[in-house]
Every structure is written in structure tokens, then in C-alpha cells.
N, C-alpha and C positions, 0 to 999 in steps of 0.2 A: 504494501500500500504506500502512496506516495505520503512524504513528509508532513506537509500541511494538512492534508486530509486526516492524516493518524493523529495530528495535533489538536485539531478541532474535535474530533471524537474523545481523545483523550482529556480536553478541557471540558468537555460536556460532562462526561462521567466524573471528573474532580467538581464541577460546579454544582454537579446534581447530588454528589455525596455531600457537601458542606450545607447544603439546603435541607435534605432529609436530615443529617444527624441534628442540625441546629432545630429543626421544628420538632423532633424527638424529644431534645434538651429542654427546650422552653416550654412544652407541655407536661413536662414531668419534674422539673428541678426549676426550685424558687430563684435558685441566685445565677440562673443560665443568662448567658449573654442574648441581648435583645436586638440581635442583627436586622430583625424583620422592622423594628422601631427605627433604627439609625438609618436604613433604606429608605422608610417612607419619609422621614424627615428630609433627607437629604432630596428626595425627588421633588417634595413640595417645595422645598427652598430652590431648587434650579428652576423649576418649572416657574413658580413666582417671578424670580428675576428675570427671566427670559421673557414671560408673558405677560407678567404682572398680575396673574390669575393665580389662586391655589386650585389644588388638584383636591378635589369632592374626597371626602373621607372615606366614602365606601369604595373608591376606587385606588385610594393609597396603596392597600397591600397587593393585590394582583398586579397593578402597573409595579411597584417596587421589586417584587418578586421576579417579574419579567427581564426586568433591567438587571437585578443580580446576576440571574442565570446567564443573560448574553453577557454582562460585561465580565462575570468571572469564568465563563467559557473562554473567551476571547484572551483574557490574562492568561490562565493557564496554559492557553494553548500554544504560549511561545517556547514551551518546553520541544516543539517540534525543531528548533534551531539547533537542539543540540540532543539528537536522538541517540546517540551513543552513552550518554549519559542523563536519559530521561528522567530517571529516579530521583538522583541526587538533584538535578536541577528542578524538578518538580517540588521536591522537599524544600529546597532553599527558597522557591516562589511560594511556597505554601507560608512559610513562616514569614515571611517577608511581608505578604499579605496580612498576616495576622498582626505581626507587631505593628504595621499601619493603621489597622482597624483598630488597635489599643489607642496608638498614639494621636492620631492624626483628627479625629472626630472635634475634640476642644478646640483644637487649632484652625477648623475649619468653619466655627462657628455651629457644631452641631452638639448634641448632648452627649458627653462623654460617658456619663454614667452608663449609658446603653452597653458598651464593651469594656469599661475599666471601673465600673463603682466599686468591686471588689477585686482580692488576688484571684479568687474564682472565678469571676467574668474574665479576668485579662487572661488566666491561663488556659481556660476552655477557649476563650475566643482565637488564641493563637494556635491551640491544639485543633480545632475546627478547620480552619484553614491549611495548616500542616496535612492533616489528614488527606484533605483535598488535592492538596499538591501531590503527594505520595501515589494516589490514586490515578491522578492524571499521569504520574511518571511510568508506573506499572502498565497501564492501559497504552500508553503510547509505546513505551519500548515494545510491547506484545506485536502491536500493529505494525512498527517498522522492522520487525526481526526479518531477517529473510533467510530462505532455504529449508523453513520449517513447516510443517501442516499447522492451520490455523484450526 
């Protein structure tokens, strides 16, 4: 399989992993990171800055979920640039995304508590994105291997 397509499929697998694990965590653990709330806030502020209008509350969750899946897929898909070290690259990309999700919201005018209110939230945020990166790396590596049956 060609590298860009393998990267996109791997990136989608990683993005879905982050989303599913986050949903499981937030529904079952009171101190889970709230990536959903962070995404809703970021989407609403961005749309308001561009259009002067806010996203209706009932549309924020599905719109931010779609935006997260697309942006995370594209971000993780960059592992295809280094398919020979896809697992390492995916892990580093994931850990970097997690650290960014912890450190950047407050600096961007977003509610930092959604990902960084407690040490558990910080740790889980970084872990979610790192796991997504690992999944991306594993899937991409598998799809770009040559000479092996799939």
C-alpha cells in the first residue's frame, strides 16, 4: 500500500482510538479529561471569531467531534513520512499532542481545566494521545510492510 494512504488509514485508526477511549473514560471516571468540552469551546470561539456568530449548543458536540476526528487523523497521518519508524514516530507524535493538549489551552484562551485541572487529567490526556499515536504507528507499519501477506 502506498505511504500516504497507509498514513491516512493509520491516522484514522489513531484518531478513533483517542475518541473511543476518551468517551469511555469521561462516562466512567469523574476526573477524566474533557476533550469534548475543549473541542466544543475551541470550535465555538473559532467560528465566532470568523463569522461573528456562535455555534448553537446542540450542534457543538457533533461538530467538534467531526473536527477532532479529521484534525487528529491528519496530524497522526504524518507518521507516513517515516514509515520505517512508524511506531516510534507515532508514539512521539501522540505524546507531543497530549502535552500540547495539557499546556496550550490556557495560552490560547481556552479553559485549561478541561485537560489540566488535576494531575490525573494531565496524565490521562497525555496517555490518550500517546495511545492514539501508538495505534497509528502499528497500523501504518503493518500497512506499509512489503513482501508479507495482509
